[in-house]
N, C-alpha and C positions, 0 to 999 in steps of 0.2 A: 513440541516438547517443552516442558517447563525448565527454565534455568534460573540462576540467581537473580537476574535482572527482572524476570517476570514475578518472582516471589517478592522481591523488594518493592516493586510497583504495586502489587496487590495488597500488601500489608502495611505500607508506610502511612496510609491515611488513618489507620485505627488510633494510634496514640495522639495524632494531631487533632483530629476531630473529637475523639473521645475525651480528651483532657478538658474540653470546654464544658462538658456536662457537670463534673464535680465542682468546677469553678462557678458555674451558674447556680448550683445548689447552695454553695457557701454564700454567694451574693444574695440569693433569695432569703436565706436565713438571716443575714445581716439586715436586710430591708424590713423583714417582718419581725425582727427582734425575737426570733425563734431559733432554737438550736437543735432541732430534731434531725436535720439532715447532715450534721457535722460528721458523725461516725461513718455514714455512708460515703461522704465525700472523701474522707481519709482512706477508707478501704478502696475506693475507686482510684485514688492517686497511686496506691500500691499496685493495683492491677495494671494500670496503664504504664507504670514504670517497668513492670515485668514484660508487658507486651512490646515495649520499646526495644527490648534486648534483641529479638530476632530481626527487627527492622535495621538496627545498627549493624548487626553481624552480617546481614546480607548485603549491606551497602558496599563494602570493599570488593567482594567478588563481582557485584554488578558493575562497579566502576571499571574494573579490569576488562570486563566484556565490552563495555561501551567505548573504551579507548581504541578498540580494534575497528570500530565503525568509522567510515569516512564522514567528514563534516562535523565531527564532535569536538568541541573545544575542551582541551585539557585544563585550561584555566578555570572554566566554569565548573568542571568536575572537582578540581582542587578546592575552589571556594565552597562548593556544596559539602565536601568532605570536612573541611575545617569548621563550618557552621554546624555540621552534624555532631562533631565532637563536643562543642559547647552545649548544644541542645540535649544531647544524650546524657551527659554528666549532670546537667541541671535537673533533668527528669529523674535520673537515678537518685540524686540527692533528695528530691521531693519525695520519692517513694520510700527512701530509707528513713527520713525524718517522720513521715506519716506512719510508717510501721512502728517506729520507736514510740510515737505518741499513742498509737493504739495499744501498745503493750503497757507503757508507763501509766496511762490513765484508764486502764481497763475496768477498774472498780469504781470509777467516777461516772457521774451521769453524762458529763461531756468533758472534753479537754479544756484547759484554761483558755480564755479568749485571746490572750497574747499568742499562744501557740497556733491557734487557728488563723489569726490575723497574719502571722509570719508565714504560715503555710499557704495562705491565699496569695500573699505577695510573691512567694517563690513560684507558685503555680502560674501566676500571670506572667512572670518572667520566663518560665519554661514554655508556656504557650506561645509567647512572642518569639522565642528562639526556634521553636518547632515550626511556626508559620514561616519565619525567615528561611529556615533550612529547606522547607518544602518548596518555597518559591524559587530558591536557587536550584533545587533539583529539577523543577519544571523547566527551567531555562536550558537544561542539557539537551532536551529534544524539542523544545518549543521555543524557537527564537523569537516568536512574536511577543512572548512574555518579557523578553529583555530588549524589545525594540526601543530605539531612542525616542525620547520625548521631542516634540517639535523644537523646543528651545535648544536642545542638544544637537538636533539634526542640522540646524542652521548656525550653530555656534553663536547663539545670541547671548549677550550679557545684558540683562535687564537693568543693571545699575547704570548703564549708559543709554543714550537715546538710540532708537532704531533708525537706520537709514530707510529711505523710501523703498529701496530694492529689497532690504531685509523684510520689511513689513509686507510688501507684495508677495514675496516668496512664502511668508508665513501664512498669509490668507490663501494663497494658491494651493497650499498643502492640505486645506480643509481642516486645519487644526483649530480654526476659530469658527464659532457658530455662524450660520448665515444671518444676515441682518446687521452685522457688525462691520460692514465694509468701510465705513468712515473711521479713520484713525488720525487723530491730531498728534503729530509728533512735535517734540520740543523745538526743533529747528524750523518749524513752519511748514514742512512738507506735509502733504495730505495723501 
């Protein structure tokens, strides 16, 4: 049976992945010095802003359901929720400004270049926030995404020299490619 968690997981990819398409269209227009895809991009920004609404609204019920499960970190859910707030409102701002530009410049061939440049910058920020939010959401059930990097695992501070024991532990973790077994440390240990 479908619940809010299932629905959230099914639809959350649409605005994240979909937002890349109008961004690509605007970048292609800039490279080609052609402005044919601008109207389509602005319309797509509005569509993906609307599609982000059910994703955002299903997030809270999904988080309440996930809190009941064993082994789920409430801290990660909270971080994902906070990131979702920023990403959602940035996305909605992008959609609202795009809708305004579509209405305001409807009788023009294209919106002014400064408007589309600003929308492109806002869209890139929204995409970055959406990817960050999606990554945090993935960490809720996929701890391997949030796995510690080797430097964090061994509490290594690369501003200081590695001890021989730290270097051997790092190599033993297979964090370093084979063939790099020789390591010259500043204190002369090998």
